[in-house]
C-alpha positions as CSV (number, residue, x, y, z in Angstrom):
1,M,-103.3,-71.0,86.8
2,T,-99.7,-71.3,85.7
3,R,-98.7,-67.7,86.4
4,K,-99.6,-66.0,89.7
5,I,-98.7,-63.0,91.9
6,L,-97.9,-64.1,95.5
7,L,-98.3,-61.3,98.1
8,H,-96.9,-61.8,101.6
9,L,-98.3,-59.1,103.9
10,T,-96.8,-58.2,107.3
11,A,-97.6,-55.4,109.6
12,E,-95.2,-52.9,107.8
13,R,-94.3,-54.4,104.5
14,L,-95.7,-56.2,101.5
15,Y,-93.4,-58.8,99.8
16,C,-94.2,-59.7,96.2
17,R,-93.3,-62.9,94.5
18,L,-94.0,-64.4,91.1
19,W,-95.0,-68.0,90.6
20,E,-94.4,-69.3,87.1
21,R,-94.1,-72.9,85.9
22,G,-93.8,-74.3,89.5
23,R,-91.0,-71.9,90.5
24,L,-91.0,-69.1,93.0
25,A,-89.2,-66.0,91.7
26,A,-88.1,-63.0,93.8
27,G,-89.9,-59.7,93.6
28,P,-90.0,-56.2,95.1
29,C,-90.8,-55.2,98.7
30,F,-93.0,-52.2,99.4
31,E,-93.2,-50.4,102.8
32,L,-96.4,-48.8,103.9
33,A,-94.8,-45.7,105.4
34,A,-92.7,-44.8,102.3
35,G,-95.5,-44.5,99.8
36,G,-95.6,-48.2,99.2
37,P,-99.1,-48.5,97.8
38,A,-98.3,-46.0,95.0
39,H,-95.1,-47.9,94.0
40,F,-97.1,-51.1,94.3
41,A,-99.7,-49.7,91.9
42,A,-97.0,-48.8,89.4
43,W,-95.5,-52.4,89.6
44,L,-99.0,-53.8,88.9
45,Q,-99.4,-51.9,85.7
46,E,-98.0,-54.7,83.5
47,R,-99.6,-57.5,85.5
48,Q,-103.3,-56.7,85.5
49,D,-104.3,-60.0,83.9
50,T,-102.4,-62.1,86.4
51,P,-104.3,-63.6,89.4
52,A,-103.0,-62.8,92.8
53,L,-102.9,-64.7,96.1
54,M,-102.3,-62.9,99.4
55,L,-100.8,-64.4,102.6
56,A,-101.6,-62.2,105.7
57,D,-98.9,-63.0,108.4
58,L,-100.1,-60.6,111.1
59,V,-100.1,-60.4,114.9
60,E,-103.7,-59.2,114.9
61,E,-105.2,-62.6,114.2
62,D,-107.5,-64.1,116.7
63,F,-108.8,-67.7,117.2
64,Q,-111.7,-69.1,119.2
65,R,-112.8,-72.7,119.4
66,L,-116.4,-73.2,120.4
67,L,-119.1,-75.9,120.6
68,L,-122.2,-75.1,118.7
69,P,-125.4,-77.2,118.2
70,H,-125.2,-79.4,115.1
71,V,-127.4,-77.6,112.5
72,A,-127.0,-78.6,108.9
73,G,-127.6,-76.6,105.7
74,R,-128.4,-72.9,105.4
75,A,-129.7,-72.6,109.0
76,G,-126.3,-73.8,110.3
77,M,-124.4,-71.3,108.1
78,A,-126.7,-68.5,109.3
79,M,-126.1,-69.4,112.9
80,R,-122.3,-69.4,112.5
81,E,-122.5,-66.1,110.7
82,R,-124.4,-64.5,113.5
83,R,-121.9,-65.8,116.0
84,L,-119.0,-64.5,113.9
85,A,-120.7,-61.1,113.7
86,Q,-121.1,-61.0,117.5
87,S,-117.5,-62.0,118.1
88,Y,-115.8,-59.9,115.4
89,R,-118.0,-57.1,114.4
90,D,-115.3,-54.6,113.5
91,T,-113.7,-56.7,110.7
92,P,-115.0,-58.2,107.5
93,F,-112.2,-60.7,107.4
94,R,-113.7,-63.5,109.6
95,S,-114.5,-67.1,108.9
96,S,-115.6,-70.3,110.6
97,H,-114.2,-73.8,110.1
98,I,-116.0,-77.0,111.3
99,Q,-113.4,-79.3,112.7
100,G,-115.7,-82.3,113.6
101,R,-118.2,-83.2,116.3
102,E,-118.0,-84.2,119.9
103,D,-117.9,-87.9,120.7
104,Q,-120.4,-87.7,123.6
105,G,-123.4,-85.8,124.7
106,R,-125.3,-83.9,122.1
107,R,-122.5,-84.4,119.6
108,D,-122.2,-80.7,119.0
109,D,-120.1,-79.2,116.2
110,I,-116.5,-78.2,117.0
111,V,-116.1,-74.8,115.2
112,L,-113.0,-72.7,115.0
113,F,-113.6,-69.0,114.6
114,S,-110.8,-66.9,113.3
115,A,-110.5,-63.3,112.1
116,L,-108.0,-60.6,111.2
117,T,-108.9,-58.1,113.9
118,N,-107.1,-55.1,112.3
119,P,-108.5,-54.6,108.8
120,D,-106.7,-51.2,108.4
121,I,-103.5,-53.0,107.7
122,L,-104.9,-54.8,104.7
123,R,-107.1,-52.0,103.3
124,P,-104.5,-49.8,101.5
125,W,-103.1,-52.8,99.7
126,L,-106.5,-54.3,98.8
127,D,-107.6,-50.9,97.5
128,T,-104.6,-50.7,95.3
129,L,-105.3,-54.2,93.9
130,E,-108.9,-53.2,93.2
131,N,-108.0,-49.9,91.6
132,Q,-105.6,-51.7,89.3
133,R,-108.3,-54.3,88.5
134,V,-106.0,-57.1,89.5
135,P,-107.9,-60.4,90.0
136,L,-107.4,-61.3,93.7
137,A,-108.2,-65.0,94.1
138,A,-107.9,-65.6,97.8
139,L,-106.7,-64.4,101.2
140,Y,-104.8,-67.0,103.3
141,S,-103.5,-67.3,106.9
142,P,-100.2,-69.1,107.6
143,A,-101.7,-70.7,110.7
144,L,-104.5,-72.4,108.7
145,L,-102.1,-73.3,105.9
146,S,-99.6,-74.9,108.2
147,A,-101.7,-78.0,108.8
148,A,-100.7,-79.3,105.4
149,L,-97.0,-79.2,106.5
150,L,-97.4,-81.7,109.3
151,P,-96.0,-85.2,108.8
152,E,-98.5,-88.1,108.9
153,D,-97.3,-89.3,112.3
154,A,-98.0,-85.9,113.8
155,L,-101.7,-85.8,112.7
156,E,-102.7,-88.0,115.7
157,E,-100.8,-86.1,118.4
158,P,-103.2,-84.9,121.1
159,H,-100.9,-81.9,121.8
160,L,-98.5,-80.5,119.2
161,L,-96.9,-77.1,118.8
162,L,-95.5,-76.1,115.4
163,V,-92.8,-73.5,115.6
164,T,-91.5,-71.5,112.6
165,Q,-89.1,-68.6,112.6
166,H,-90.0,-65.7,110.3
167,D,-88.4,-62.3,109.8
168,T,-91.3,-60.8,111.7
169,G,-91.0,-63.1,114.7
170,I,-91.7,-66.6,115.9
171,R,-95.0,-68.2,115.0
172,Q,-96.4,-70.9,117.2
173,T,-99.4,-72.9,116.1
174,Y,-101.1,-75.3,118.5
175,F,-102.7,-78.5,117.1
176,Q,-105.0,-81.1,118.6
177,R,-105.0,-84.3,116.5
178,G,-104.1,-82.4,113.3
179,K,-106.7,-79.6,114.0
180,V,-105.7,-76.0,114.6
181,R,-106.6,-74.7,118.0
182,F,-104.9,-71.3,118.0
183,S,-101.8,-69.6,116.7
184,R,-99.7,-66.6,117.8
185,L,-96.9,-64.6,116.3
186,A,-94.4,-63.5,119.0
187,Q,-92.3,-60.4,118.1
188,S,-89.7,-60.6,120.8
189,A,-86.0,-61.0,121.1
190,A,-86.4,-64.3,123.1
191,G,-85.5,-67.6,121.5
192,A,-87.8,-70.2,120.1
193,E,-87.3,-72.3,123.2
194,Q,-88.4,-69.6,125.6
195,E,-91.5,-68.8,123.5
196,A,-92.4,-72.5,123.3
197,E,-92.1,-72.8,127.1
198,R,-94.3,-69.8,127.6
199,T,-96.9,-71.4,125.3
200,R,-96.7,-74.6,127.3
201,Q,-97.3,-72.7,130.5
202,F,-100.3,-70.9,128.9
203,L,-101.8,-74.2,127.9
204,A,-101.4,-75.6,131.4
205,G,-103.0,-72.5,132.9
206,A,-105.9,-72.8,130.5
207,H,-106.4,-76.4,131.5
208,M,-105.8,-77.6,127.9
209,L,-102.6,-79.5,129.0
210,Q,-101.6,-81.0,132.3
211,R,-98.9,-79.1,134.2
212,D,-96.4,-82.0,134.3
213,A,-97.3,-83.4,130.8
214,M,-94.7,-83.2,127.9
215,L,-95.6,-81.0,125.0
216,R,-94.3,-82.2,121.6
217,V,-92.7,-79.4,119.6
218,L,-92.1,-79.6,115.9
219,A,-89.7,-76.9,114.6
220,L,-89.3,-76.1,110.9
221,L,-85.9,-74.7,110.3
222,P,-83.5,-74.4,107.4
223,L,-80.9,-77.1,107.4
224,A,-78.0,-74.6,107.8
225,R,-79.6,-73.3,111.0
226,I,-80.4,-76.5,112.8
227,A,-78.4,-76.8,116.0
228,A,-78.4,-79.1,119.0
229,P,-81.7,-79.6,120.8
230,P,-82.4,-77.0,123.6
231,A,-81.0,-77.6,127.0
232,A,-83.2,-79.5,129.4
233,S,-82.8,-76.6,131.9
234,I,-84.5,-74.2,129.5
235,A,-87.4,-76.4,128.5
236,P,-87.5,-79.7,130.4
237,L,-91.1,-80.5,129.5
238,L,-90.7,-79.9,125.7
239,D,-90.2,-82.8,123.4
240,W,-88.3,-81.1,120.5
241,R,-88.2,-82.5,117.0
242,V,-86.6,-80.4,114.3
243,I,-87.6,-81.0,110.6
244,P,-85.5,-79.3,107.9
245,L,-87.5,-76.9,105.6
246,E,-86.0,-78.8,102.7
247,E,-87.7,-82.0,103.9
248,A,-91.1,-80.3,104.3
249,A,-90.7,-78.7,100.9
250,A,-89.9,-82.1,99.3
251,R,-92.9,-83.6,100.9
252,Q,-95.1,-81.0,99.3
253,R,-93.3,-81.3,95.9
254,L,-91.9,-77.8,96.2
255,A,-88.4,-76.4,95.6
256,A,-86.1,-76.0,98.6
257,A,-86.7,-72.8,100.6
258,D,-84.6,-70.9,103.1
259,K,-87.6,-69.2,104.8
260,P,-91.0,-70.6,106.0
261,D,-92.7,-67.7,104.2
262,D,-91.5,-69.0,100.8
263,L,-92.8,-72.5,101.8
264,F,-96.2,-71.1,102.7
265,L,-96.4,-69.1,99.5
266,G,-95.4,-72.1,97.4
267,L,-97.9,-74.3,99.1
268,A,-100.7,-71.8,98.4
269,A,-99.6,-71.4,94.8
270,R,-99.4,-75.1,94.0
271,T,-102.5,-76.3,95.7
272,S,-104.7,-73.2,95.4
273,P,-107.0,-74.1,98.4
274,P,-110.2,-72.0,99.0
275,G,-109.5,-68.7,100.7
276,H,-109.5,-68.6,104.5
277,Y,-111.1,-65.2,104.7
278,P,-113.9,-63.9,102.5
279,L,-113.1,-61.0,100.2
280,G,-116.6,-60.1,99.2
281,A,-116.8,-57.5,96.4
282,R,-113.1,-57.2,96.2
283,Q,-113.1,-60.6,94.4
284,R,-115.3,-59.5,91.5
285,Y,-112.3,-59.0,89.2
286,Y,-111.2,-62.5,89.8
287,S,-114.7,-63.7,89.0
288,L,-114.5,-61.8,85.7
289,W,-111.1,-63.2,85.0
290,R,-112.3,-66.8,85.6
291,T,-115.3,-66.1,83.3
292,R,-113.0,-64.8,80.6
293,Q,-110.6,-67.8,80.9
294,A,-113.6,-70.1,80.7
295,L,-114.7,-68.4,77.5
296,Y,-111.2,-68.6,76.1
297,A,-111.0,-72.3,77.0
298,S,-114.4,-73.1,75.5
299,S,-113.5,-71.1,72.3
300,A,-110.3,-73.1,72.0
301,V,-112.1,-76.4,72.5
302,M,-114.7,-75.4,69.8
303,A,-111.9,-74.3,67.5
304,A,-110.1,-77.6,68.0
305,C,-113.4,-79.5,67.4
306,C,-114.0,-77.5,64.2
307,L,-110.4,-78.2,63.0
308,I,-110.8,-81.9,63.7
309,W,-114.2,-82.0,62.0
310,T,-112.8,-80.1,58.9
311,A,-109.8,-82.5,58.8
312,A,-112.1,-85.5,59.0
313,N,-114.3,-84.1,56.2
314,L,-111.2,-83.5,54.0
315,V,-109.9,-87.0,54.6
316,G,-113.4,-88.4,53.9
317,S,-113.6,-86.3,50.7
318,M,-110.2,-87.6,49.5
319,L,-111.2,-91.2,50.2
320,A,-114.5,-90.7,48.5
321,N,-112.8,-89.2,45.4
322,G,-110.4,-92.2,45.3
323,H,-113.3,-94.7,45.6
324,L,-115.2,-92.8,42.8
325,K,-112.3,-93.1,40.5
326,E,-112.0,-96.8,41.2
327,L,-115.7,-97.3,40.7
328,R,-115.6,-95.4,37.3
329,K,-112.7,-97.6,36.2
330,E,-114.6,-100.7,37.3
331,T,-117.7,-99.5,35.4
332,E,-115.7,-99.0,32.2
333,R,-114.1,-102.4,32.6
334,L,-117.5,-104.1,33.2
335,G,-119.1,-102.2,30.3
336,G,-116.4,-103.2,27.9
337,A,-116.6,-106.8,29.0
338,Y,-120.4,-106.7,28.6
339,R,-120.1,-105.3,25.1
340,N,-117.5,-107.9,24.1
341,S,-119.7,-110.7,25.4
342,M,-122.8,-109.3,23.6
343,S,-120.9,-108.9,20.3
344,S,-120.3,-112.7,20.1
345,M,-123.9,-113.6,20.9
346,P,-126.7,-114.1,18.3
347,P,-129.4,-111.4,18.1
348,A,-131.8,-111.4,21.0
349,V,-135.3,-112.6,20.6
350,D,-136.8,-109.5,22.1
351,K,-135.7,-106.4,24.0
352,T,-134.5,-106.7,27.5
353,A,-137.3,-104.6,28.8
354,N,-139.9,-106.8,27.2
355,M,-138.2,-109.9,28.6
356,K,-138.1,-108.4,32.1
357,A,-141.8,-107.5,31.7
358,A,-142.6,-111.1,30.7
359,V,-140.8,-112.4,33.8
360,Q,-142.7,-110.0,36.0
361,I,-146.0,-111.1,34.4
362,A,-145.1,-114.7,34.9
363,Q,-144.3,-114.1,38.6
364,M,-147.6,-112.2,39.0
365,V,-149.6,-115.0,37.4
366,A,-147.9,-117.6,39.6
367,R,-148.6,-115.5,42.7
368,Q,-152.1,-114.2,41.9
369,G,-153.4,-116.8,39.4
370,P,-156.8,-118.3,40.0
371,W,-155.5,-121.7,41.2
372,P,-158.1,-123.8,43.0
373,Q,-155.7,-125.2,45.6
374,A,-156.5,-122.4,48.2
375,A,-160.2,-122.7,47.8
376,M,-160.1,-126.5,48.0
377,T,-158.0,-126.3,51.1
378,M,-160.5,-124.0,52.9
379,L,-163.4,-126.3,51.8
380,S,-161.6,-129.4,53.1
381,E,-161.0,-127.7,56.5
382,V,-164.8,-127.0,56.7
383,L,-165.7,-130.5,55.7
384,E,-163.3,-131.8,58.4
385,R,-165.3,-129.9,61.0
386,S,-168.7,-131.1,59.5
387,P,-168.5,-134.9,59.5
388,Q,-172.3,-135.2,58.8
389,I,-171.8,-133.6,55.3
390,R,-170.6,-135.6,52.4
391,L,-169.6,-133.8,49.1
392,T,-171.1,-135.5,46.0
393,Q,-170.2,-132.9,43.2
394,L,-168.0,-129.9,42.9
395,D,-167.7,-127.3,40.1
396,W,-165.1,-124.5,40.2
397,R,-164.3,-121.5,38.0
398,A,-162.7,-118.0,38.2
399,N,-164.5,-114.8,37.5
400,A,-162.8,-111.6,36.3
401,P,-163.4,-108.5,38.5
402,G,-165.9,-106.1,36.9
403,I,-167.4,-108.8,34.7
404,V,-170.8,-110.3,35.5
405,P,-170.3,-113.9,36.5
406,V,-171.8,-116.5,34.2
407,A,-174.9,-118.1,35.6
408,A,-174.6,-121.6,36.9
409,S,-177.0,-123.0,34.4
410,S,-174.7,-122.0,31.5
411,A,-171.3,-121.5,33.0
412,L,-170.7,-124.9,34.6
413,P,-169.9,-128.1,32.7
414,G,-172.8,-129.8,31.0
415,A,-174.5,-126.5,30.1
416,A,-175.3,-125.6,26.5
417,A,-172.7,-123.5,24.6
418,S,-173.6,-119.9,23.9
419,A,-172.0,-116.9,22.2
420,T,-170.8,-115.5,25.5
421,L,-168.3,-118.3,26.0
422,L,-166.7,-117.6,22.6
423,A,-165.8,-114.0,23.5
424,P,-162.1,-113.2,24.2
425,L,-161.0,-113.9,27.8
426,S,-160.0,-111.0,30.0
427,S,-156.4,-110.9,31.5
428,M,-158.0,-110.5,34.9
429,L,-158.9,-114.2,34.7
430,I,-155.2,-115.1,35.1
431,G,-154.5,-112.7,38.0
432,I,-153.5,-109.5,36.1
433,P,-153.4,-107.0,37.7
434,K,-154.9,-108.6,40.8
435,A,-156.2,-112.0,41.8
436,P,-159.8,-112.7,40.4
437,S,-162.7,-114.0,42.5
438,Q,-163.5,-117.7,42.4
439,Q,-166.8,-119.4,42.2
440,L,-167.7,-122.9,43.6
441,R,-170.9,-124.8,43.0
442,L,-171.1,-127.8,45.3
443,Q,-173.6,-130.5,45.8
444,A,-173.6,-132.4,49.1
445,E,-175.8,-134.7,51.1
446,V,-176.6,-134.9,54.9
447,L,-175.8,-138.1,56.6
448,V,-178.7,-138.2,59.1
449,E,-182.0,-140.0,59.4
450,Q,-184.3,-139.0,56.6
451,D,-187.3,-138.4,58.8
452,D,-185.3,-136.0,61.1
453,Y,-185.9,-132.9,59.0
454,R,-184.8,-130.5,61.7
455,S,-181.4,-132.2,62.0
456,V,-181.1,-132.1,58.2
457,L,-181.7,-128.3,58.1
458,L,-179.5,-127.6,61.1
459,S,-176.6,-129.6,59.6
460,M,-176.9,-127.8,56.3
461,N,-177.1,-124.4,57.9
462,R,-174.0,-125.1,60.1
463,F,-172.1,-126.1,57.1
464,A,-173.1,-123.0,55.2
465,Q,-172.2,-120.8,58.2
466,E,-168.8,-122.5,58.6
467,L,-168.1,-121.6,54.9
468,A,-169.3,-118.0,55.4
469,R,-166.9,-117.4,58.3
470,T,-163.9,-117.7,55.9
471,P,-162.7,-114.2,55.0
472,G,-163.9,-113.0,51.6
473,M,-166.3,-115.9,51.1
474,Q,-170.0,-115.5,50.3
475,V,-172.4,-118.5,50.5
476,E,-175.8,-118.7,48.7
477,I,-178.1,-121.7,49.1
478,E,-179.4,-122.7,45.7
479,Q,-181.3,-125.9,46.6
480,L,-182.6,-127.1,49.9
481,P,-182.6,-130.8,50.9
482,F,-186.4,-130.7,50.6
483,D,-189.0,-128.2,49.4
484,V,-190.4,-126.2,52.3
485,R,-192.3,-123.6,50.3
486,P,-195.9,-123.0,51.7
487,N,-197.5,-123.2,48.2
488,V,-196.2,-126.6,47.3
489,K,-198.3,-129.7,47.9
490,L,-196.9,-132.3,50.3
491,S,-196.6,-135.8,49.0
492,G,-195.3,-139.2,50.3
493,K,-195.6,-141.0,53.5
494,A,-193.9,-140.2,56.8
495,G,-191.6,-143.0,58.0
496,A,-191.4,-144.7,54.6
497,A,-188.1,-146.4,53.8
498,P,-186.1,-144.3,51.4
499,G,-184.6,-145.7,48.2
500,L,-181.2,-147.3,48.1
501,G,-178.5,-144.6,48.3
502,E,-180.9,-141.7,48.6
503,R,-179.9,-138.9,51.0
504,A,-181.1,-135.4,51.8
505,K,-179.2,-133.4,49.1
506,F,-178.6,-129.7,48.8
507,T,-176.7,-127.3,46.5
508,L,-174.6,-124.2,47.5
509,N,-173.1,-121.4,45.4
510,V,-169.9,-120.1,47.0
511,R,-168.0,-117.0,45.9
512,W,-164.6,-116.2,47.2
513,A,-162.6,-113.0,46.7
514,P,-158.9,-113.7,47.8
């Protein structure tokens, strides 16, 4: 929030200030007895969209510091709310502030209860703000704000009294190690020294300070009003330290102020801490204002994103058009160079499309042609795993898909020529459009004892099964090592020595579809 309305409320008057660009500007003052709320409403007519912060500097402000059981979460909040309602049932402006926990015992929570006990002083001004729909952001107490004005070396003081002189009186705020214990606004003609001495006597009577102990007093005064320290006869047990308001303002990065009220208002406007007292339904216009500002901000972000996206698209389109022009020029240049080079060449043997098709066909034949290397490789692997089998003869050929394979008796070398072999060959035999199936006819012998017929049959069957495990391969036994048909007459003599070089031979027909 760069522009704000700052309201300083006292028992009889309402002082208005304007905060804009980090500066505090003067404003009007309205008195309650002289029709101030009506004049205040007229002044707010042109400032209904500006958020407001109110500082209530009243005598009717009470403080209680209690120990409560440590309860976290909603249960603890409910317990503190019940205790607040019991202590301050006549005012809605009440709040609790947890200031830490005890070091010993149950480690109870140290809670400071505070309230503005006379809400009738605030009601006419708050009603005027609500009637004018001014977004009221927060309600502050100078006693609770003053903790931010303490220097760092004063935050660890066990007993510290902060004294500020206002137009309405002398405010004294008592701190224990940087935590507010209570505050009082004295409206009397006595000086600050006499009021501080009374406060010291009250602390000693309440057993919060030893009777002969020194009380450190920190006074915030304008530089022009700083005089010599008070006489020891007036306050012999007060350890006075005077800090100029200009120094405190510079520490908070605020402009120099002549009054502590302006310092408190500037501190609230610059830091915007959470409100000290709840406003309830009177804060609804501020919630609406925040929602409206969030919508404006999100709309601005979306508009900025759209502009960036549009600019990026325009730049991309310009770059693409530039590249397109360059590509067109490059195409024309390459086309002209191609035409010049082609004009000096002899006429082509065939069209480019036909030459491309020929290259594709050659690559297809090289890739899918019926070459025997693959089939021979698989057969060699099976023979490596079957040492008792020795290959004696091998015939290979390719069969076109969809064409009935030629029988072994006529297709393999040594067979008589027929009219079928003179027919035109199909393109499928060279792998167009797919690889053809291949046929192997192999003759082998079993290297085992001739009389061990069972081992002969087992060796042949294992060899045939090894071939059949190859994917796409089918094995057919054409001839067994010996005739085992039941209708054939047995001949020969068991245990007879076989002829030289004679082995148990068999024949297999193998078909492989790659």
